[in-house]
C-alpha positions in Angstrom: 85.9 128.0 88.1 87.9 131.4 88.1 86.4 131.7 91.5 86.7 128.3 92.6 90.2 128.6 91.7 90.9 131.4 93.3 89.3 130.0 96.6 91.5 126.6 96.5 94.6 129.1 95.7 94.4 130.3 99.3 95.4 126.6 100.7 98.4 125.1 100.1 97.5 121.6 98.3 99.0 120.2 101.5 96.5 121.8 103.3 93.5 121.7 100.9 94.2 117.8 101.5 94.2 117.5 104.7 91.2 119.6 104.9 89.4 117.7 102.7 90.3 114.0 104.5 89.7 115.8 107.5 85.8 116.4 106.1 85.4 113.1 105.0 86.8 111.5 108.3 84.1 113.8 110.2 81.2 112.4 107.7 82.8 108.7 108.6 82.6 109.3 112.2 79.0 111.1 111.6 77.7 107.7 110.2 79.7 105.1 112.5 77.7 106.8 115.4 74.5 106.8 113.1 74.9 103.2 112.6 75.4 103.8 108.8 78.4 102.3 108.5 78.9 98.8 110.0 78.8 98.6 114.0 80.6 95.7 114.2 83.4 97.1 112.6 83.4 100.8 112.8 83.1 102.2 116.4 83.8 105.8 117.3 85.9 105.0 119.8 88.1 102.6 118.2 88.2 104.6 114.9 89.3 108.0 116.9 92.6 105.4 118.5 93.5 104.3 115.1 93.7 108.0 114.0 95.0 109.5 117.2 98.1 105.9 116.7 98.5 107.1 113.1 98.9 110.6 113.7 101.0 110.4 116.6 103.5 108.2 115.1 103.6 109.9 111.7 104.6 113.1 113.5 107.0 112.1 115.6 109.0 109.9 113.0 108.7 112.8 110.3 110.5 114.8 113.1 113.1 112.9 113.6 113.9 111.3 110.7 113.9 114.3 108.9 116.7 115.9 112.0 118.4 112.9 111.4 118.7 113.2 107.5 119.5 117.3 108.1 116.1 117.8 106.3 113.3 119.9 107.4 110.2 118.0 108.6 107.0 118.6 106.7 104.8 118.1 109.2 101.7 118.7 106.8 103.3 115.6 104.7 103.0 113.5 107.8 99.5 114.1 108.5 98.6 113.5 105.2 100.2 110.2 105.4 98.5 109.2 108.4 95.0 110.4 107.5 95.5 108.4 104.1 96.5 105.1 106.2 93.9 105.6 108.7 91.0 105.1 105.4 93.2 101.8 104.6 92.8 100.1 107.6 89.9 98.2 109.6 90.1 100.5 112.7 90.8 98.8 115.8 91.4 99.1 119.9 93.5 95.4 119.9 97.2 96.8 120.9 98.6 94.0 118.5 96.5 95.5 115.9 97.7 99.2 117.0 101.0 98.3 117.5 100.9 97.1 113.7 100.0 100.1 112.1 102.1 101.7 114.5 104.8 100.0 112.3 103.1 100.5 109.1 103.2 104.6 109.9 106.7 104.5 110.7 107.1 102.8 107.5 105.8 105.1 105.5 107.0 107.8 107.0 110.6 106.6 106.9 109.9 105.5 103.1 110.1 109.5 102.3 113.8 109.7 103.7 115.1 105.9 102.7 113.3 105.6 99.0 114.3 109.0 98.1 117.1 110.1 95.3 118.9 113.4 96.3 115.5 114.0 98.9 113.0 113.4 96.2 110.9 110.2 97.7 110.3 108.2 95.2 106.5 106.1 95.6 103.5 107.3 97.7 104.7 107.3 101.5 101.6 105.6 102.4 101.4 102.7 99.8 105.5 102.4 100.4 104.3 101.8 104.2 101.8 99.1 103.3 103.7 97.2 100.9 107.2 97.0 103.3 104.6 96.3 105.9 103.0 93.8 103.9 106.3 91.9 102.7 108.4 92.3 106.4 104.9 90.4 107.5 104.8 87.6 105.1 108.8 87.0 105.1 108.7 86.7 109.0 105.7 84.3 108.4 103.1 86.2 110.4 100.0 85.5 110.0 97.7 87.6 111.8 99.1 91.0 110.3 96.1 93.6 109.0 95.6 93.8 105.6 94.3 96.9 103.4 90.6 97.5 103.1 90.5 100.7 101.6 87.2 101.6 103.2 87.0 105.0 102.4 85.3 103.6 99.2 81.7 103.1 100.6 78.7 104.1 99.3 77.3 106.4 102.6 81.4 108.1 101.8 81.2 108.0 98.1 79.5 111.8 97.9 82.2 113.2 100.0 84.7 111.2 98.6 83.5 112.6 94.9 83.4 116.0 95.9 86.6 116.0 97.7 88.7 114.5 94.5 87.0 116.5 92.5 88.8 119.6 94.5 92.0 118.0 95.0 92.5 117.2 91.1 91.3 120.6 90.0 93.5 122.5 92.6 96.4 120.3 91.3 95.4 120.5 87.8 95.0 116.8 87.1 91.6 116.4 86.5 92.4 114.7 83.2 94.9 112.4 85.2 91.6 111.0 87.0 89.7 111.4 84.4 92.0 108.4 82.3 92.5 106.4 85.6 88.8 105.9 86.5 87.9 105.3 82.4 90.4 102.5 82.1 90.0 101.0 85.9 86.1 101.2 85.6 85.6 98.9 83.0 88.0 96.5 84.1 86.8 96.2 87.4 83.0 95.7 85.9 84.3 93.1 84.0 85.4 91.3 86.7 82.6 91.4 88.5 80.2 90.6 86.2 82.4 87.7 85.8 81.5 86.9 89.4 77.9 87.1 88.0 77.1 90.7 89.0 74.3 92.2 86.5 75.9 95.1 84.3 74.1 97.8 86.4 75.1 96.7 89.5 78.6 96.0 89.0 79.2 99.7 87.3 77.8 101.2 90.3 79.4 98.6 92.8 82.8 99.5 91.4 82.3 103.2 91.9 80.9 102.9 95.3 82.5 100.2 96.5 85.9 99.5 95.3 88.4 103.0 95.5 88.5 104.4 92.4 87.6 107.8 93.1 89.6 108.0 96.5 92.5 106.1 94.5 92.4 108.7 92.1 91.9 112.1 93.7 93.9 111.5 97.0 97.0 109.2 96.4 97.5 108.9 92.3 97.1 112.2 92.1 100.3 113.5 94.2 102.4 115.6 92.2 106.0 115.0 93.4 105.2 110.9 92.5 104.1 112.0 88.8 105.9 112.8 85.4 106.0 115.9 84.3 104.2 116.1 81.2 100.4 115.3 80.7 100.8 112.6 78.2 103.4 110.8 80.5 100.7 111.4 83.6 98.1 109.7 81.2 100.3 106.8 80.4 101.0 106.2 84.1 97.1 106.8 84.8 96.8 103.7 82.3 99.4 101.4 83.9 98.2 102.3 87.6 94.4 101.4 86.7 95.5 98.1 84.8 97.6 97.0 88.0 94.9 98.4 90.2 91.9 95.9 88.9 94.5 93.7 88.3 92.6 90.7 90.5 89.2 91.2 88.5 90.0 91.6 85.4 92.4 88.5 85.3 89.5 86.7 86.5 87.3 87.8 83.6 90.5 86.5 81.2 91.7 83.3 82.8 89.1 82.2 84.8 90.7 82.4 88.1 92.4 85.4 90.3 96.3 85.6 89.8 97.7 86.6 93.1 101.1 89.1 93.4 102.6 87.7 96.4 101.2 88.3 99.5 99.0 91.1 98.4 95.4 90.4 98.3 95.3 93.5 97.3 97.5 95.1 94.1 96.2 98.7 94.9 99.5 99.3 96.9 101.8 97.9 94.6 100.2 100.2 91.3 101.2 102.9 93.1 104.7 101.8 94.2 105.0 101.3 90.2 103.7 104.5 88.6 106.2 106.7 91.4 109.1 105.0 90.2 108.3 104.6 86.6 107.4 108.9 87.0 110.9 108.9 88.7 112.3 107.6 85.7 110.4 110.1 83.1 111.1 113.2 85.4 113.4 115.0 87.0 115.8 112.7 88.8 115.3 114.1 92.7 115.7 117.8 93.7 117.7 120.4 92.6 119.9 122.8 95.2 119.6 126.5 94.2 122.0 129.4 95.6 120.2 132.7 95.0 122.7 134.9 93.3 120.7 138.2 92.4 117.5 139.5 92.8 116.7 142.1 90.2 114.0 145.1 90.0 111.5 144.7 86.7 109.2 147.2 87.7 106.9 148.2 90.1 106.2 145.4 92.7 108.1 142.7 90.3 111.2 141.1 90.8 113.2 138.5 89.0 115.3 136.1 91.3 118.2 134.4 89.4 120.1 131.0 90.5 122.9 129.0 90.2 121.5 125.5 90.3 123.7 122.2 91.6 123.5 120.5 88.0 121.2 121.6 84.9 117.3 121.6 85.5 115.9 119.5 83.0 112.7 121.0 81.6 111.1 122.3 78.7 110.2 125.7 78.3 106.7 127.0 79.3 107.0 124.7 82.7 107.1 125.4 86.1 108.7 124.5 89.0 107.7 123.9 93.0 110.3 126.3 95.3 110.6 125.3 98.4 111.9 128.3 100.9 112.3 127.2 104.7 111.2 130.1 106.8 110.2 130.7 110.1 106.4 131.4 111.2 105.0 129.9 108.0 101.6 131.2 107.0 99.2 128.9 106.4 100.2 129.1 102.5 103.6 126.8 103.5 107.0 127.1 102.4 106.2 126.1 98.9 105.1 128.1 96.0 104.8 127.0 92.0 106.3 129.4 90.1 106.8 129.5 86.1 110.5 129.2 84.8 111.4 132.3 83.3 115.6 131.1 82.2 116.5 128.8 79.8 117.1 125.6 80.5 120.9 125.2 82.2 122.6 126.0 84.9 121.0 129.4 85.4 117.3 129.3 87.0 115.4 132.5 87.1 111.9 132.9 88.3 109.9 136.3 88.4 107.2 137.3 91.4 104.8 139.8 92.0 105.2 141.4 95.6 103.1 143.3 97.0 102.5 145.1 100.2 101.2 142.8 103.3 101.8 139.5 100.6 102.9 135.8 102.4 105.2 135.3 104.5 106.8 133.2 101.3 106.9 136.0 99.8 108.5 138.4 102.6 111.1 135.5 103.3 111.5 135.9 99.4 112.3 139.8 99.3 114.8 139.5 102.4 116.8 136.8 101.4 120.2 137.8 100.8 122.7 136.3 97.8 124.2 132.7 98.4 120.8 131.8 100.4 120.0 127.7 99.2 116.6 127.2 98.4 115.4 124.2 96.5 113.2 123.3 93.3 111.4 120.2 94.0 109.4 119.4 90.8 108.9 120.5 87.5 105.6 120.1 85.6 103.5 121.3 82.9 102.7 121.2 79.3 102.4 124.6 78.4 104.9 124.2 75.8 105.3 126.0 72.2 104.9 122.8 69.3 107.7 121.3 68.0 106.6 122.3 64.3 106.5 125.3 63.0 103.3 126.9 62.9 103.0 130.7 63.9 102.4 131.6 67.6 100.6 133.9 69.6 102.1 134.3 73.0 99.3 136.6 75.3 100.6 137.7 78.4 99.2 139.5 81.3 101.4 141.2 83.9 103.3 138.7 85.4 102.2 136.0 83.2 105.0 136.9 80.4 107.4 134.6 82.9 106.5 131.2 80.7 106.9 133.8 77.6 110.4 134.5 79.0 111.5 131.0 79.3 110.8 130.1 75.6 112.2 133.2 74.2 115.3 133.2 75.8 115.5 129.5 74.7 115.1 130.4 70.8 112.2 130.0 68.8 114.3 128.9 65.9 113.2 131.3 63.0 109.3 130.4 64.3 107.0 133.2 63.8 105.9 134.4 67.0 104.1 137.8 67.9 103.9 138.8 71.8 100.6 140.6 72.5 101.5 142.1 76.3 98.7 143.9 78.4 100.4 146.2 80.7 98.7 148.9 82.8 101.8 151.7 81.7 103.6 151.5 78.4 107.0 153.1 80.6 106.7 150.2 83.0 107.0 147.3 81.0 108.6 144.5 82.5 111.6 142.7 80.5 111.3 145.5 78.0 114.8 146.3 77.4 115.5 142.5 77.1 112.7 141.7 74.9 114.0 144.4 72.2 117.7 142.9 72.2 115.7 139.4 71.7 114.0 140.8 68.6 111.0 140.0 70.0 107.5 141.2 68.3 105.8 143.0 71.3 102.6 144.4 70.9 101.5 146.0 74.0 97.8 146.8 75.0 98.3 149.2 77.5 96.0 150.6 80.2 93.4 148.3 79.5 91.6 145.1 79.9 93.0 142.3 77.3 90.1 140.7 75.2 88.9 139.6 71.8 88.8 143.2 70.3 92.4 144.4 71.0 94.0 141.1 70.9 92.2 140.7 67.4 93.7 144.3 66.4 97.4 143.6 67.4 97.4 140.1 65.8 95.2 140.0 62.9 96.2 137.1 61.3 95.0 134.8 64.7 93.3 132.4 62.8 96.6 131.1 61.4 98.1 130.9 64.7 99.0 128.7 67.7 97.3 131.2 70.5 99.1 130.7 74.0 97.4 132.9 77.0 99.4 133.0 80.4 98.1 135.3 83.2 95.6 134.9 86.4 92.6 132.8 86.0 90.1 135.3 85.2 91.7 136.6 82.6 93.3 133.4 81.0 89.0 132.2 81.1 87.8 134.9 79.5 90.4 135.4 77.1 89.6 131.8 75.8 86.1 132.0 75.8 86.5 135.3 73.5 89.1 133.9 71.4 87.2 130.6 70.8 86.6 130.0 66.8 89.0 133.0 66.0 92.4 131.1 66.7 94.2 128.0 65.0 94.1 126.6 68.7 94.2 127.8 72.0 96.8 126.8 74.8 96.6 128.3 78.3 98.5 128.4 81.8 96.9 129.8 85.0 98.8 132.2 87.2 97.1 131.3 90.6 98.8 134.5 92.7 101.7 132.4 93.9 
């Protein structure tokens, strides 16, 4: 899994989603050309024409609206929205249908700017476009408007969609969310199908392959900007999404008739809109502007950046933020990074970054930024937080993995028994050494060797009495977690993916 994580981290989340959707799309075109998809519906020409209309409209609207509101247009986001919409509607070469789909794409793009608070969009753009288009068509009495079919859910596409969804869920650390959603949605859909007369076996396979449970969980529900920050909150949202997703089927099983919700033949898009709004209420209310105050060297190639936030940043020590730094000539890793917060909650926000030679354009722009420059915190997430009780803990950090612990230590541990095991290359080059001493932290250095079970248990003899928190590179975290299994009371991990 460490190798997979390193591979996935080479792409931004947006580029990975584009790549996976493109692979699914290519496979769909191959299936259409081979006649494995219904030839009466899926022709390669109409599929490509529909895709072209959606992409062109989404990208153009995104560029225009972004400049109108004074925001830097995010082209990858527009392309993802277009690709998602492509998988939701039957392909067509009919000008009227294509015109309607163009309108849906425009509404989806506009929703990112109009259904937003402090430049944070509240709901999944593709779902917002579908819901707005359906409501407008219904209000205008248009009977010929196309309805979503979610044709990405089909037997021939299922294996590719499943692998792609798992990759995205792994990259975004949302595998548990996907499993919770599927664990609730699948039996609800199956209950409806069996109520219609299907056998249990057929109902299970039909639910998996012909209903977009996997596509919904992997490509739609997992969008970080429309999820709450904590895992238990995400699970609750996943349950809500599953109940709304399967409403037409399980309501039939329970009440003997399917209960429609207004003009919507399916409730998939409504589920995404509802969960987005709930997530907004549970998390930070919109993006937060940051003004760079100083860049502080910590030793070697590690630097800490301090910002003044426009308003206090709401988070729990140990969480991370997504930092947005617009800069010209951005490489494939983009203009956003996930970084652990190193400061205590408040208006002062700090992150620490390793800046090796030949680093990404993001890190070069970071190093060249001047005091007073403006950045943006776009999201806060994470569950790498200390327990609420006074259980003893051991914090194990490798290199730059110290940053989430600095947030916790700076915020204060309230008299809790805490030891910090810190793996460093050189005892004379320890980031935060002076501050850790001032804070009175019990630091136990492991110098010049890789952290392992022997060095950690030697540093912390009462490890079995403590909850262990491990932060560092994926390889280090996974190796230590395996080595300490059975030696600690409980283990919590935080992978640093090299941002």
